[in-house]
C-alpha positions as CSV (number, residue, x, y, z in Angstrom):
1,M,0.0,0.0,0.0
2,K,1.3,3.5,-0.9
3,N,0.9,5.5,2.2
4,N,-0.3,9.1,2.3
5,V,1.5,10.7,5.3
6,L,0.5,13.9,7.1
7,I,3.2,15.4,9.4
8,I,1.9,18.0,11.8
9,G,4.9,20.1,12.7
10,Y,5.3,22.1,15.9
11,V,7.5,24.5,13.8
12,W,8.6,24.6,10.2
13,L,11.8,22.6,9.8
14,E,15.2,24.2,10.1
15,T,18.6,22.5,9.9
16,T,19.7,24.7,12.8
17,S,18.2,22.3,15.3
18,A,18.6,18.6,16.0
19,A,14.8,18.3,15.9
20,G,14.7,19.6,12.4
21,S,17.4,17.2,11.3
22,R,15.6,14.4,12.9
23,M,12.4,15.1,11.1
24,L,14.2,15.4,7.8
25,Q,15.6,11.9,8.4
26,L,12.1,10.5,8.9
27,I,10.9,12.3,5.8
28,E,13.8,10.8,3.8
29,L,12.9,7.3,5.1
30,F,9.2,7.7,4.1
31,T,10.1,9.2,0.7
32,A,12.3,6.2,0.0
33,Q,9.2,4.0,0.4
34,G,7.4,6.0,-2.3
35,W,5.0,7.5,0.2
36,N,3.3,10.9,-0.4
37,I,4.1,13.4,2.3
38,T,2.3,16.6,3.4
39,F,3.9,18.8,6.1
40,A,1.5,21.1,7.9
41,S,2.2,23.5,10.7
42,P,0.4,26.4,12.6
43,A,3.8,28.1,13.1
44,Q,5.2,31.1,11.3
45,K,8.1,30.4,8.9
46,T,11.5,32.0,9.7
47,E,14.5,32.9,7.5
48,N,16.0,29.6,8.3
49,S,13.0,27.5,7.4
50,I,13.7,24.8,4.8
51,D,11.8,24.9,1.5
52,L,10.1,21.5,1.7
53,S,8.5,21.9,-1.7
54,S,12.0,21.4,-3.2
55,L,11.9,17.9,-1.7
56,N,8.5,17.3,-3.4
57,I,6.7,17.7,-0.1
58,D,3.4,19.6,0.0
59,E,3.5,22.5,2.6
60,V,0.2,23.6,4.2
61,S,-0.4,26.3,6.8
62,I,-3.0,25.2,9.4
63,E,-4.7,27.1,12.2
64,L,-5.3,26.2,15.8
65,N,-8.9,25.9,17.0
66,N,-10.3,26.2,13.6
67,A,-12.7,23.8,11.7
68,S,-10.8,24.5,8.5
69,F,-8.4,21.7,9.6
70,D,-11.3,19.3,9.6
71,A,-12.1,20.0,5.9
72,F,-8.4,19.9,5.1
73,I,-7.7,16.5,6.6
74,Q,-11.0,15.0,5.2
75,E,-9.9,15.9,1.7
76,L,-6.3,14.8,2.3
77,N,-7.4,11.5,3.9
78,P,-4.0,10.4,5.2
79,T,-3.2,6.8,6.1
80,I,-0.6,7.9,8.6
81,V,-0.5,11.1,10.7
82,L,2.8,11.9,12.5
83,F,2.6,14.4,15.3
84,D,5.8,16.4,15.8
85,R,6.0,16.6,19.6
86,F,3.1,16.0,22.1
87,M,1.7,19.6,21.8
88,M,0.6,18.9,18.3
89,E,-1.2,15.7,19.3
90,E,-3.0,17.7,22.1
91,Q,-4.1,20.3,19.6
92,F,-5.0,18.2,16.6
93,G,-5.2,14.6,17.8
94,W,-8.9,14.6,18.5
95,R,-9.6,16.2,15.1
96,V,-7.5,13.4,13.4
97,A,-9.3,10.7,15.4
98,E,-12.7,12.2,14.5
99,N,-12.2,12.8,10.8
100,C,-9.7,10.0,9.9
101,P,-10.3,7.3,12.4
102,N,-8.5,4.7,10.4
103,A,-5.2,6.7,10.1
104,L,-2.3,5.3,12.0
105,R,-1.4,7.9,14.6
106,I,2.3,8.2,15.4
107,L,3.9,10.6,17.9
108,D,7.5,11.6,17.4
109,T,8.4,12.8,20.9
110,E,11.8,14.3,19.7
111,D,12.8,14.1,23.3
112,L,10.7,13.8,26.5
113,H,9.8,17.4,27.2
114,F,8.7,16.8,30.7
115,L,12.1,15.2,31.5
116,R,14.0,18.2,30.3
117,K,11.7,20.7,32.0
118,T,11.7,18.9,35.4
119,R,15.5,18.7,35.3
120,H,15.7,22.4,34.6
121,Q,13.4,23.2,37.4
122,Q,15.3,21.1,39.9
123,L,18.6,22.5,38.7
124,K,17.4,26.0,39.4
125,K,16.2,25.0,42.8
126,G,19.5,23.3,43.6
127,E,17.7,20.0,44.0
128,E,18.8,16.5,43.0
129,F,16.9,15.0,40.1
130,T,14.4,12.3,41.2
131,N,11.8,10.1,39.5
132,E,9.4,11.3,42.1
133,A,9.6,14.8,40.7
134,L,8.7,13.4,37.3
135,L,5.7,11.5,38.6
136,K,4.4,14.7,40.2
137,S,4.9,16.8,37.0
138,D,1.8,18.1,35.2
139,D,3.9,18.2,32.0
140,A,4.6,14.5,32.4
141,K,0.8,13.8,32.7
142,R,0.2,15.7,29.5
143,E,3.0,14.1,27.5
144,I,2.2,10.6,28.8
145,A,-1.4,11.0,27.9
146,A,-0.4,11.9,24.4
147,I,1.7,8.8,24.2
148,L,-1.2,6.6,25.4
149,R,-3.6,8.2,22.9
150,C,-1.3,7.4,19.9
151,D,-0.8,4.1,18.2
152,L,2.9,4.3,18.4
153,S,5.4,6.8,19.9
154,L,9.0,7.2,18.7
155,I,11.5,7.4,21.5
156,I,14.9,8.7,20.6
157,S,17.1,7.5,23.5
158,T,17.4,4.2,25.3
159,F,17.3,6.1,28.6
160,E,13.9,7.6,27.9
161,Y,12.6,4.3,26.5
162,D,13.6,2.5,29.8
163,L,12.2,5.4,31.8
164,L,8.7,5.1,30.2
165,K,8.7,1.4,30.7
166,T,9.9,1.2,34.2
167,V,8.7,4.4,35.9
168,F,5.6,5.1,34.0
169,K,4.7,1.5,33.1
170,I,4.0,2.2,29.5
171,D,3.2,-0.9,27.4
172,E,6.1,-1.7,25.1
173,N,3.7,-2.2,22.2
174,L,3.1,1.6,22.2
175,L,6.8,2.5,22.1
176,Y,9.5,2.3,19.5
177,H,13.1,3.2,20.1
178,L,14.3,5.1,16.9
179,P,17.4,7.1,17.3
180,F,18.9,9.4,14.6
181,L,19.0,7.7,11.2
182,L,22.6,8.5,10.0
183,N,24.9,7.3,7.2
184,K,27.7,4.9,8.3
185,I,31.1,6.4,8.4
186,D,33.2,4.6,5.8
187,E,36.9,4.9,4.7
188,K,36.1,7.6,2.1
189,D,34.6,9.8,4.9
190,I,37.6,9.2,7.1
191,Q,40.1,10.0,4.3
192,V,38.7,13.5,3.8
193,W,38.7,14.4,7.5
194,N,41.3,17.0,8.6
195,S,44.1,15.5,10.6
196,Y,45.0,16.3,14.2
197,E,47.6,18.8,13.0
198,E,45.3,20.5,10.6
199,R,42.7,21.3,13.3
200,E,42.6,24.0,15.9
201,H,40.4,25.4,18.7
202,F,37.6,24.1,20.8
203,V,34.0,24.6,19.6
204,F,30.5,24.6,20.9
205,I,27.5,24.7,18.5
206,G,23.8,24.8,19.3
207,N,20.5,26.6,18.6
208,F,20.0,29.2,21.4
209,F,16.2,28.8,21.3
210,H,17.1,25.7,23.3
211,K,17.6,26.5,27.0
212,P,20.1,23.7,27.7
213,N,22.4,25.3,25.0
214,V,22.2,28.7,26.7
215,D,23.0,27.1,30.0
216,A,25.9,25.1,28.6
217,V,27.6,28.2,27.1
218,L,27.2,30.1,30.4
219,T,28.7,27.1,32.2
220,L,31.6,27.1,29.7
221,K,32.3,30.8,30.4
222,N,31.8,30.7,34.1
223,E,33.1,27.3,35.2
224,I,35.4,25.9,32.6
225,W,37.1,28.2,30.2
226,N,39.4,30.0,32.6
227,Q,40.7,26.7,33.8
228,I,41.4,25.5,30.3
229,R,43.2,28.8,29.4
230,E,45.5,28.5,32.4
231,M,46.7,25.2,30.9
232,L,46.5,26.2,27.3
233,P,47.0,30.0,27.1
234,E,46.8,30.2,23.3
235,A,43.6,28.1,23.0
236,E,40.3,29.5,21.7
237,I,36.8,28.4,22.0
238,H,34.4,29.3,19.2
239,I,30.7,29.5,20.0
240,Y,28.3,29.0,17.1
241,G,24.5,28.9,17.0
242,A,21.4,30.4,15.6
243,Y,19.3,32.9,17.5
244,A,22.1,34.0,19.9
245,T,20.7,36.3,22.6
246,Q,22.3,39.4,24.0
247,Q,23.2,37.4,27.0
248,I,25.3,35.0,24.8
249,N,26.7,37.7,22.5
250,Q,28.0,39.8,25.5
251,L,30.2,36.8,26.5
252,H,32.5,37.4,23.5
253,N,36.0,38.3,24.7
254,K,38.8,38.1,22.2
255,K,41.5,38.6,24.9
256,E,40.2,35.5,26.7
257,G,39.9,33.5,23.6
258,F,36.1,33.2,24.1
259,L,34.7,34.0,20.7
260,V,31.0,34.1,19.9
261,K,30.7,33.6,16.2
262,G,26.9,33.4,15.8
263,F,25.1,31.4,13.1
264,A,27.1,28.9,11.1
265,E,26.3,28.6,7.5
266,D,27.8,25.1,7.4
267,A,27.9,23.5,10.9
268,E,29.7,20.4,9.8
269,E,32.5,22.4,8.3
270,V,32.9,24.2,11.6
271,V,33.1,21.0,13.5
272,R,35.4,19.3,11.0
273,N,37.9,22.1,11.5
274,A,37.8,22.0,15.3
275,K,40.0,19.9,17.4
276,V,37.5,19.2,20.3
277,V,33.8,19.8,20.9
278,L,32.9,20.9,24.4
279,A,29.3,20.4,25.6
280,P,28.8,20.8,29.4
281,I,25.1,20.1,29.3
282,R,23.6,20.3,32.8
283,F,19.9,19.5,31.9
284,G,18.1,18.2,28.9
285,A,16.7,15.1,27.3
286,G,16.8,13.1,24.2
287,I,20.0,12.6,22.3
288,K,22.2,15.5,21.3
289,G,22.7,16.3,17.6
290,K,25.9,18.3,18.3
291,L,27.5,15.2,19.7
292,T,26.6,12.8,16.9
293,E,27.7,15.6,14.5
294,A,31.0,15.6,16.2
295,M,31.4,11.9,15.7
296,I,30.4,12.2,12.0
297,C,33.1,14.9,11.6
298,G,35.8,12.9,13.4
299,T,35.9,15.4,16.2
300,P,36.3,14.0,19.8
301,S,34.0,15.6,22.4
302,I,33.7,16.1,26.2
303,T,30.3,16.2,27.7
304,T,28.4,15.4,30.9
305,S,26.4,12.2,31.8
306,I,23.2,14.0,30.7
307,G,24.8,15.0,27.4
308,A,25.8,11.5,26.6
309,E,22.6,9.9,28.1
310,G,21.1,7.2,26.0
311,M,23.5,7.8,23.1
312,Q,26.2,5.1,23.3
313,N,24.7,2.0,24.7
314,N,27.7,0.2,26.3
315,L,30.3,1.6,23.9
316,P,33.1,3.9,25.1
317,W,32.6,7.6,24.5
318,N,34.6,9.4,21.8
319,G,36.4,11.5,24.4
320,F,35.3,11.9,28.0
321,I,32.1,12.1,30.1
322,E,32.7,14.4,33.1
323,N,30.3,16.1,35.5
324,N,33.0,17.7,37.7
325,F,34.0,20.9,35.8
326,T,37.6,20.9,37.1
327,Q,38.0,17.4,35.8
328,F,36.1,18.4,32.7
329,S,38.7,21.2,32.1
330,E,41.6,18.8,32.7
331,K,40.3,16.2,30.4
332,A,39.6,18.8,27.7
333,T,43.2,20.0,27.9
334,Q,44.5,16.4,27.8
335,L,42.4,15.5,24.8
336,Y,43.4,18.7,23.0
337,S,47.1,18.1,23.6
338,D,47.5,14.3,23.2
339,E,47.4,13.2,19.6
340,I,47.4,9.5,20.4
341,L,44.5,10.0,22.8
342,W,42.7,12.2,20.3
343,K,43.0,9.6,17.5
344,G,41.8,6.8,19.8
345,S,38.8,8.9,20.8
346,Q,38.0,9.6,17.1
347,Q,37.9,5.8,16.4
348,K,35.4,5.3,19.3
349,G,33.0,7.9,17.6
350,I,33.1,5.9,14.4
351,K,32.1,2.8,16.2
352,I,29.2,4.5,18.0
353,I,27.8,5.9,14.7
354,N,28.2,2.7,12.7
355,Q,26.8,0.4,15.4
356,I,23.9,2.5,16.8
357,Y,22.8,5.0,14.1
358,D,23.2,3.2,10.8
359,K,20.0,4.2,8.9
360,K,20.1,1.2,6.6
361,K,20.1,-1.1,9.6
362,I,17.5,0.6,11.8
363,G,15.2,2.1,9.1
364,A,13.8,-1.1,7.6
365,P,12.5,-2.7,10.9
366,F,10.7,0.6,11.7
367,I,8.9,0.5,8.3
368,K,8.0,-3.1,9.0
369,I,6.4,-2.2,12.3
370,I,4.3,0.5,10.6
371,K,3.0,-2.0,8.1
372,E,2.2,-4.5,10.8
373,L,0.3,-1.9,12.9
374,Q,-1.7,-0.9,9.9
375,D,-2.6,-4.5,9.2
376,N,-3.7,-5.1,12.8
377,L,-4.8,-1.6,13.9
378,E,-8.2,-2.5,15.4
379,S,-6.7,-5.2,17.6
380,H,-3.8,-3.0,18.6
381,R,-6.2,-0.3,19.7
382,T,-8.4,-2.7,21.5
383,Q,-5.5,-3.9,23.6
384,N,-4.6,-0.2,24.5
385,F,-7.6,0.3,26.8
386,L,-6.1,3.3,28.7
387,G,-5.4,4.9,25.4
388,S,-9.0,4.4,24.3
389,L,-10.3,5.8,27.6
390,L,-8.1,8.8,27.3
391,Q,-9.0,9.3,23.7
392,H,-12.7,9.3,24.6
393,K,-12.4,11.6,27.6
394,T,-9.7,13.9,26.2
395,M,-11.4,14.1,22.8
396,Q,-14.6,15.5,24.4
397,A,-12.8,18.0,26.7
398,T,-10.4,19.2,24.1
399,K,-13.1,19.2,21.4
400,Y,-15.4,21.5,23.3
401,M,-12.7,23.8,24.6
402,S,-11.4,24.2,21.0
403,K,-14.9,24.8,19.7
404,W,-15.5,27.4,22.4
405,I,-12.2,29.2,21.4
406,E,-13.2,28.9,17.7
407,S,-16.6,30.4,18.4
408,K,-15.1,33.2,20.5
409,N,-12.6,34.0,17.7
410,S,-15.3,34.2,15.1
411,K,-17.1,36.9,17.1
412,Q,-14.1,39.2,17.4
């Protein structure tokens, strides 16, 4: 069967974010099956938005709390609807269920938002992260409800998959671990990498709409960089990322070798030229695009346990994982200065990408699962009683709230 896929995007896709890259990977996988794809979003486009029409994907602007979506989806009649993050399922899930009840509903979580948010809140309070805090979180209740209402949810990290299974007792039949879908690193890739001698400087790269990236750069400036400069007086760190705020830009200090460079036209080129990637991530969730990008470019990295969480299985990291920032600084200096250690770390990154993220190996089983669910959708939904219950109750509550907003808007 040739599927007709509707993707409901939280934002229009940009290559400046790992989430945008992740969605493009899914689109490439679906396109390779010969499936038709429509991407719809209620968001406003930005100057960094990708022109999806150039990829033969139909682009449609949709509105929140508006019956025009009902007419749109009835005419499109998709066989698969993919929600980009749980907020889109909250807004449009009931309309999809009502107008296209036979469409397979998939939630791409991107990462678990409630996990990232709870960690951030506890960090600000100076509290230690606990599962109890997650269980009390209203955001967790919202996101878990969206997972239960969908036929399948894509979970990007092994840590988050295990968390949903063990802490929240989610049925494995509703979850599918699908990390980034990346090309294997082969000898041709390795041959064009810059050598150790050809590289210079530390680098950090990340979209500054994302709060963990802002915090990581502040941590670099306040906790780490001075220690590294004491050991490597000529070293520089180059900070790249879209949407840099005044708070980030004012950290620029040429004398200290702390250089805020702003948006990178070619992020991979920046990382290929760097000697070491630094990512002191103190809160967050999912898997980190900046760290897989480092491996793809043959650039060793140093990050925290949260930065590397769910990314490596049991394989050794392509550098170091350190939560103590004095040790972080020492390891950064060691990795930067020791060519043998640097080359060994590079090899570890190759192994992680090729064993865990090979799109040819992990893409086909996912497509098989989609087809199996479509063939047994009624039975699958019958077994998901909690999902059916939530679908019934939530659909009514969300439906009438949305219709009230719609009516209110029409009178203005």
